[in-house]
C-alpha positions in Angstrom: 69.5 123.4 92.8 66.9 121.4 94.8 66.1 120.5 98.6 65.4 116.9 98.8 66.6 114.5 101.2 68.9 111.3 99.9 69.3 107.9 100.8 72.4 109.5 103.3 70.9 111.4 104.9 71.9 114.4 103.4 70.0 117.2 102.2 71.4 119.0 98.9 72.1 122.3 99.4 72.8 121.7 103.7 75.6 119.3 102.1 79.2 121.0 103.8 77.7 124.4 106.0 74.8 124.9 102.7 77.5 127.7 102.0 78.5 126.5 98.3 78.6 129.3 95.5 76.4 127.9 93.0 77.9 129.1 89.4 80.8 130.4 90.7 84.1 129.8 88.3 86.4 131.9 90.9 87.3 135.0 93.0 89.7 136.5 91.5 89.5 140.2 91.6 90.9 140.4 88.3 88.8 138.0 85.5 90.5 139.3 82.7 94.0 138.5 83.5 92.9 135.0 84.5 89.5 134.7 81.8 87.6 133.7 85.3 84.2 135.3 86.0 83.5 135.9 89.7 81.1 136.6 92.3 81.1 136.4 96.0 81.1 133.8 98.3 78.1 133.0 99.8 78.5 132.8 104.1 78.2 129.7 105.6 75.4 128.2 107.1 74.2 129.7 110.6 76.3 128.1 113.0 78.7 126.8 110.1 82.3 126.7 110.4 82.4 125.8 106.8 82.2 128.0 103.7 82.3 126.3 100.0 83.3 128.3 97.2 82.6 125.6 93.8 82.5 125.8 90.2 78.8 124.2 90.0 79.3 123.4 86.0 82.7 123.0 86.3 84.1 123.6 82.8 80.2 123.7 81.4 79.5 119.7 83.0 77.3 118.1 85.9 80.4 118.5 88.1 80.1 120.8 90.9 83.6 121.1 91.7 84.4 122.5 95.5 88.0 124.1 94.4 88.8 126.1 98.0 87.1 125.0 101.0 87.7 127.2 104.1 87.1 125.3 107.0 86.9 126.9 110.2 91.1 128.9 110.4 91.6 126.2 107.4 91.7 127.1 104.0 91.7 123.8 101.4 92.0 124.8 97.5 91.9 121.6 96.2 92.9 120.0 92.9 93.7 123.0 90.6 95.0 122.8 87.6 95.6 125.2 84.2 92.5 125.3 82.9 89.7 127.9 83.8 86.4 126.4 85.7 83.4 127.8 83.9 85.5 127.9 80.5 88.3 125.1 80.4 90.5 126.7 77.6 92.8 129.5 79.0 94.5 131.4 75.9 97.1 132.9 78.4 98.6 129.7 79.5 97.9 127.7 75.4 99.9 131.1 73.8 99.7 132.2 70.8 97.4 130.6 68.4 99.3 130.4 65.2 103.4 130.4 67.7 101.9 128.4 70.8 105.6 128.4 71.7 106.7 132.1 71.2 107.3 133.9 74.5 107.4 132.5 78.2 107.6 128.8 78.1 104.1 127.0 78.2 105.1 124.8 81.0 106.3 127.9 83.2 102.4 129.7 81.7 101.0 127.1 83.3 102.6 127.0 86.7 101.8 131.1 87.1 98.4 130.9 86.6 97.6 127.9 89.1 99.7 130.0 91.3 97.7 133.6 90.7 94.6 132.0 90.9 95.4 130.3 94.0 97.0 133.9 95.3 93.9 135.9 95.1 91.4 133.0 96.5 93.6 133.0 99.6 93.7 136.8 99.7 89.8 136.4 99.3 89.7 134.7 102.4 91.9 136.9 104.1 95.2 135.1 103.9 98.3 134.9 101.9 100.6 132.2 100.9 102.9 132.7 103.8 100.4 131.7 105.5 100.1 128.2 104.0 101.6 125.2 105.8 101.3 122.1 102.9 101.7 122.1 99.3 100.5 118.8 97.3 102.0 118.3 93.3 101.7 115.7 90.9 103.1 116.3 87.3 102.8 114.2 84.6 107.0 114.6 83.8 110.0 116.1 85.4 110.3 119.5 83.2 106.9 120.5 84.7 108.3 120.1 88.3 111.4 122.4 87.2 108.8 125.0 85.3 106.6 125.3 88.7 109.3 125.8 90.9 110.7 129.1 89.1 107.2 130.1 88.9 106.4 129.1 92.8 109.9 131.1 94.1 108.5 134.0 92.0 104.8 134.0 93.4 105.4 132.7 96.9 109.6 134.3 97.7 111.7 132.8 100.4 109.5 131.3 101.9 107.8 127.2 100.7 106.1 125.5 102.6 106.5 121.9 103.4 106.0 120.3 99.9 105.4 116.9 98.2 105.7 116.8 94.5 105.3 113.4 92.5 105.4 111.8 88.6 102.0 110.7 87.7 100.4 108.9 85.3 98.2 112.1 84.3 96.3 115.0 86.0 92.9 115.8 85.8 92.8 117.6 82.9 93.8 116.4 79.5 96.5 118.4 78.4 97.1 119.4 82.3 100.9 118.7 83.4 100.1 119.8 87.4 98.2 119.6 89.6 98.1 121.9 93.0 96.6 121.1 96.6 97.7 123.4 98.9 96.5 124.5 102.9 96.7 127.8 104.3 96.0 129.4 108.0 94.9 132.5 108.6 97.1 135.8 109.3 97.0 135.3 113.1 98.7 134.6 116.3 97.6 131.5 117.4 98.7 130.3 113.9 101.6 131.9 113.5 104.0 129.5 111.2 107.8 128.4 112.4 110.0 126.5 109.8 112.2 123.7 111.2 115.4 123.6 109.7 117.5 121.1 111.1 120.9 121.4 110.2 121.1 117.3 108.8 117.4 117.1 106.8 118.0 117.7 103.1 117.8 120.6 102.1 117.3 121.9 97.8 117.8 125.1 96.5 116.7 124.6 94.0 112.8 123.8 95.1 113.6 125.4 98.6 110.6 124.0 100.8 110.8 123.6 104.6 111.4 120.6 105.8 108.9 121.2 108.0 106.5 123.9 109.9 104.9 124.3 112.8 101.2 126.1 113.7 99.7 126.3 116.5 99.3 122.2 117.5 100.1 121.0 114.5 103.0 120.0 112.8 103.6 119.9 108.7 106.3 117.8 107.6 107.0 117.5 103.9 108.0 114.8 101.6 110.6 113.2 102.6 112.6 109.7 100.9 116.0 108.0 102.2 119.0 108.6 103.0 120.9 109.4 99.9 123.8 107.0 101.4 121.3 104.1 101.4 119.7 104.8 97.5 122.0 102.2 96.0 123.2 99.0 96.9 125.4 98.6 99.4 127.5 96.0 97.1 130.6 97.1 95.9 130.8 98.3 92.1 133.8 95.2 91.2 131.8 92.9 93.0 130.4 90.7 94.1 127.2 92.1 93.3 124.5 90.2 95.4 121.5 88.2 94.3 120.2 87.7 98.5 123.3 88.2 101.0 121.8 92.7 101.0 118.7 93.7 102.2 115.6 94.2 99.6 116.4 97.9 98.6 112.7 99.0 99.6 113.2 98.2 103.2 116.1 99.6 103.3 115.0 102.7 101.6 112.2 102.6 103.7 114.2 101.7 107.1 116.3 105.1 105.9 113.2 106.9 105.2 112.2 106.9 108.6 115.5 107.8 110.5 116.1 110.6 108.4 112.7 112.2 109.4 113.2 111.8 113.2 115.5 115.0 113.1 113.5 117.1 111.7 110.3 115.7 114.0 112.9 116.5 117.3 112.8 119.7 115.8 109.7 120.6 115.4 108.5 119.0 119.2 107.0 115.9 118.0 107.7 111.6 116.8 106.0 109.4 115.4 104.0 108.4 117.7 101.9 112.0 117.5 101.8 111.4 113.9 98.0 111.7 112.5 98.5 111.6 109.0 100.8 110.1 106.3 100.8 109.8 102.4 103.5 107.5 101.2 104.2 107.0 97.7 106.1 104.2 96.4 107.7 102.5 93.2 105.1 99.9 92.2 102.1 97.8 94.4 105.0 94.9 94.5 106.5 97.3 97.0 103.9 97.7 99.3 103.8 95.4 101.4 108.1 94.7 102.8 107.1 99.1 103.2 104.1 98.0 104.9 105.9 95.4 107.1 108.6 98.2 107.9 106.3 100.8 108.7 104.4 98.3 110.8 107.3 97.5 113.1 107.8 101.6 113.2 104.4 103.1 114.0 102.2 100.0 114.9 102.3 100.4 118.6 100.3 104.1 117.8 98.7 104.1 114.4 98.0 106.7 111.1 95.9 107.5 109.2 97.6 106.0 106.2 97.6 106.2 101.9 100.1 104.7 101.0 99.9 104.9 96.2 101.8 104.0 93.5 104.0 106.9 92.4 105.4 106.7 88.6 108.8 108.7 89.9 110.5 110.3 91.5 113.2 112.6 92.1 115.7 110.9 91.4 115.4 107.7 89.4 117.0 105.6 91.7 114.2 106.6 95.1 111.4 103.9 95.6 109.3 106.1 98.1 108.2 109.7 100.2 106.4 109.8 102.6 105.0 113.4 104.5 103.2 113.5 107.5 101.2 115.7 109.8 101.4 115.2 113.4 101.2 117.2 116.7 103.3 118.8 118.9 104.2 117.3 121.6 101.8 118.5 124.8 99.6 120.0 122.5 95.9 120.8 123.7 94.8 118.4 120.7 94.8 114.9 121.0 94.8 111.6 119.0 92.2 109.7 118.8 92.6 106.3 116.7 88.6 106.1 115.0 87.6 102.4 114.1 84.7 102.3 112.2 82.7 99.0 111.0 84.9 98.9 107.9 86.1 95.5 105.7 89.4 94.9 106.9 91.1 95.5 103.9 89.9 98.8 102.5 93.3 99.9 104.4 96.0 99.8 105.5 95.0 101.9 109.2 91.9 102.4 111.1 91.4 106.7 111.0 92.6 109.0 113.7 90.4 112.4 114.9 92.5 115.3 116.4 90.6 117.5 118.1 88.4 119.4 114.2 90.0 117.0 112.0 89.5 113.9 111.1 91.6 112.3 108.5 90.2 108.5 106.6 92.9 106.3 105.6 93.5 105.5 101.7 90.1 103.8 101.3 90.1 100.8 99.0 86.8 99.6 97.3 86.8 96.4 99.2 83.6 94.6 100.0 82.9 93.0 103.2 82.6 89.5 101.3 86.4 90.9 100.5 86.5 90.8 97.1 86.8 94.3 94.8 83.2 95.7 94.1 82.7 95.7 90.6 84.0 93.3 88.9 81.3 90.2 88.3 79.0 93.5 86.4 81.3 96.7 85.6 83.2 95.7 82.0 79.9 94.4 80.9 77.7 98.0 81.4 80.5 100.5 81.1 78.2 103.4 79.1 76.9 103.8 82.5 80.9 103.9 84.3 79.5 100.8 86.3 82.5 99.6 87.4 83.9 103.0 88.7 80.3 103.7 90.2 80.4 100.7 92.2 83.3 101.1 93.5 83.3 104.5 94.3 79.9 103.6 95.8 81.9 101.5 98.1 84.2 104.1 99.2 82.0 106.6 100.2 80.0 103.7 102.4 83.5 103.3 104.1 83.7 107.2 104.2 80.1 107.8 106.0 81.1 105.3 108.6 84.7 106.7 109.6 82.2 109.5 109.8 80.1 108.6 112.1 82.3 106.3 114.1 84.5 110.4 114.9 80.8 111.8 115.6 80.2 113.7 112.0 79.3 113.2 108.8 79.7 113.8 104.9 78.4 117.5 105.1 82.3 118.4 106.6 84.5 117.0 104.1 86.5 119.7 102.8 88.9 117.2 101.0 89.3 114.2 99.1 91.5 113.0 96.9 91.2 110.7 94.7 93.8 107.9 92.4 92.1 106.4 89.5 93.7 104.4 87.0 92.1 105.5 83.9 90.7 109.1 84.0 87.7 107.9 81.9 86.8 106.1 85.4 86.6 109.2 87.1 82.5 110.1 85.4 81.8 106.2 87.2 82.9 108.7 91.0 81.2 112.0 89.4 77.8 109.9 89.4 77.9 108.0 92.3 78.6 111.2 94.2 75.5 112.4 92.6 73.4 109.6 93.3 73.9 109.9 97.1 74.2 113.4 97.4 72.3 115.0 95.1 74.2 118.3 94.0 76.2 118.6 96.4 80.0 120.6 96.6 82.6 117.8 95.9 85.7 118.9 97.1 87.8 116.6 94.8 91.6 116.0 93.9 92.1 113.7 91.3 95.4 112.2 89.4 95.5 108.5 87.1 98.7 106.8 89.9 100.1 103.5 87.9 98.4 100.5 89.0 96.5 100.1 92.3 97.3 97.4 94.9 94.3 95.6 94.8 93.6 93.7 92.0 90.4 95.7 89.6 90.4 98.3 91.6 90.4 101.0 89.6 89.7 103.8 92.2 90.9 105.0 95.8 90.4 108.3 97.7 91.1 109.9 101.4 88.9 112.2 103.1 89.5 115.1 105.5 86.9 116.1 107.8 86.8 119.3 109.5 84.5 118.3 112.6 85.3 121.9 114.0 
């Protein structure tokens, strides 16, 4: 890598505090067990609170993936799947070449690999699974969820942090059936984790996660959907079966989910007024407007950095939405600040939010200042350049940079980017846009393929996490 000023004003090595470990594939203590190379973390630049570990050539590509970022006391593991960061293929996951179904089930091997690598990375940062505060998982089918839960109990024991599990169209790797990201804190008294288990909160033995935890000023609440009694129609089985005399299902389930979370938040010493970030998964983009109408009626007076994405399926066929939350406790020393950046109104469903060292963007769509989706005019004529997604990603980066500027930070302090794409073949355009703006700067991403995005023609959506401590 070379040092060079980019048009964005970022220096390649200065990005993320200059803390990239060039060419590093993993930090595992046992190289043979997971088939990874190992190298020490490069310390942050003087004065920087961020250290990043990267696979500079992800599976031999030009993509510099920041799979682990330590930002102040927080550790972010981003987009972990069952492949080797350097080599891709992992024999321990794939199974015996001549008899891959021999021995432990393949889905369990995949989950074990992901969690063991995460465990060792956390250990290298001086923390562990017992100090995780949030887990985000996407899967391609329900059996992958079941296998992962078994592996998660084996790896994490009795304490499972607040978790969100969604079925989506595809993970980043073509053979991956699951992708996992997490956040952990250090094992220090000021970051003591306290589980929140209200009596009326849903708790499922097969997944075992805490409905919420508190750590310092923060509350992390798991993905939660509607109460089971509100999932099905209110019509009696024998009829009459009304066409319009009952509430629209998405509205009924949204109201239910927001009522149900109140007891968990109350037990944690907080409320929706203190919410900083909410991630909402919804069955079908056609249901977004009604959900947003309900959401804004409850939360509009105290906006949240809101990301709304389509989901393929939930834990039950009848469920239509799930919401997870990051909040401040009542009386927290940090204060919630609304960040209103100069971005097109239709590019997001809410403003960004800052609380202390964290800045959360809302989910960002590639909407231009003219109110159109970027890249549609020329994109399909230059598929060899991945032009459509490249222009859309550039538009999203414009929005992210505007948010960072309004919040008093910059893109050097981004610690995670969640991407949702309509087709995995759109990601090369995202990578080209990143490289065009930021050179070989570490790219701290997780990426999955989602059902149809809400803006017609949009192929990329993203949410940015900044650490501005």
